C-alpha positions as CSV (number, residue, x, y, z in Angstrom):
1,M,207.9,-42.9,18.6
2,S,207.1,-46.4,17.4
3,R,208.3,-47.6,14.1
4,G,206.1,-47.2,11.1
5,K,203.7,-44.6,12.8
6,F,203.8,-41.1,11.6
7,Q,203.0,-38.4,14.1
8,S,200.6,-35.6,13.1
9,R,200.0,-32.2,14.5
10,V,197.5,-29.4,14.0
11,G,198.8,-25.9,14.0
12,T,198.7,-22.3,12.6
13,V,201.0,-21.0,9.9
14,I,202.9,-18.1,11.4
15,S,205.4,-17.5,8.5
16,D,205.2,-18.2,4.8
17,K,208.2,-16.1,3.6
18,M,210.4,-19.0,2.5
19,D,210.0,-20.9,-0.8
20,K,208.1,-24.2,-0.3
21,T,208.5,-23.8,3.5
22,V,206.2,-22.7,6.3
23,I,206.6,-22.3,10.0
24,V,203.7,-23.8,12.0
25,D,203.0,-22.9,15.6
26,V,201.6,-25.8,17.5
27,I,199.9,-25.2,20.9
28,Q,199.8,-28.0,23.5
29,I,197.7,-27.6,26.7
30,K,198.7,-30.0,29.5
31,K,197.9,-30.2,33.2
32,H,200.5,-29.9,35.8
33,K,201.0,-33.4,37.6
34,R,200.9,-32.0,41.1
35,Y,199.0,-28.6,41.0
36,Q,196.6,-29.6,38.1
37,K,197.0,-26.1,36.5
38,S,196.7,-25.9,32.8
39,I,200.0,-25.1,31.1
40,K,200.2,-23.8,27.6
41,R,203.2,-24.7,25.5
42,N,204.0,-23.5,22.0
43,T,206.2,-25.3,19.6
44,K,207.4,-24.1,16.2
45,F,207.8,-26.7,13.3
46,I,209.4,-26.0,10.1
47,A,207.3,-27.8,7.4
48,H,207.6,-28.5,3.7
49,D,204.8,-27.0,1.6
50,E,205.3,-28.5,-2.0
51,S,202.4,-26.5,-3.6
52,G,203.0,-23.3,-1.8
53,Q,199.3,-22.8,-1.0
54,C,199.6,-22.2,2.7
55,K,199.1,-18.5,3.7
56,L,199.7,-16.7,6.9
57,G,197.0,-17.7,9.5
58,D,195.9,-20.9,7.9
59,K,195.2,-23.9,10.2
60,V,197.0,-26.9,8.8
61,L,197.6,-30.6,9.5
62,I,201.3,-31.6,9.4
63,L,202.8,-35.1,9.1
64,E,206.2,-36.3,10.3
65,G,208.3,-37.6,7.4
66,R,211.6,-37.9,5.9
67,P,214.2,-35.2,6.2
68,Y,213.7,-32.5,3.6
69,S,216.7,-30.3,4.8
70,K,218.7,-29.8,7.9
71,T,215.8,-28.5,10.0
72,K,212.7,-29.7,8.0
73,R,211.1,-33.0,9.0
74,W,207.4,-32.2,8.6
75,K,205.2,-31.9,5.6
76,V,201.9,-30.1,5.2
77,S,199.2,-32.7,4.6
78,K,196.3,-30.4,4.2
79,I,194.8,-27.0,5.0
80,L,192.1,-27.4,7.5
81,E,190.7,-23.9,7.3
82,Q,191.8,-20.5,5.8
83,G,192.8,-17.9,8.3
84,S,193.5,-14.2,8.4
85,P,197.0,-12.8,8.8
86,L,195.9,-10.7,11.7
87,E,195.0,-13.9,13.6
88,A,198.5,-15.3,13.1
89,E,200.2,-12.1,14.2
90,L,198.1,-12.0,17.4
91,Q,198.8,-15.7,18.1
92,S,202.6,-15.3,17.5
93,A,202.6,-12.2,19.8
94,D,200.9,-14.3,22.5
95,S,203.4,-17.0,22.1
96,L,206.2,-14.6,22.6
97,E,204.3,-12.9,25.5
98,G,204.0,-16.3,27.2
99,V,207.8,-16.9,26.9
100,A,208.7,-13.5,28.5
101,E,206.5,-14.3,31.6
């Protein structure tokens, strides 16, 4: 990471049970260097949601920032689209299924 640049990610809120905190699931699709197969990777980020407006299933933009706590280093910048809780549950189930394989 270069100095002065903030990283940003787009992901789906998979948990909003904590106060001012959400867990965002970010999906990355990369090609394998040798075999050129698409590989899907899921990463969970704990993000600070000051206003508490994020709901389960929302698609959000998160920005890297100062440490808010021991594990929180990301902040919800804006909500890109409202989602349904059912979609978030399906996505989290898919991410767990991918880990088991």
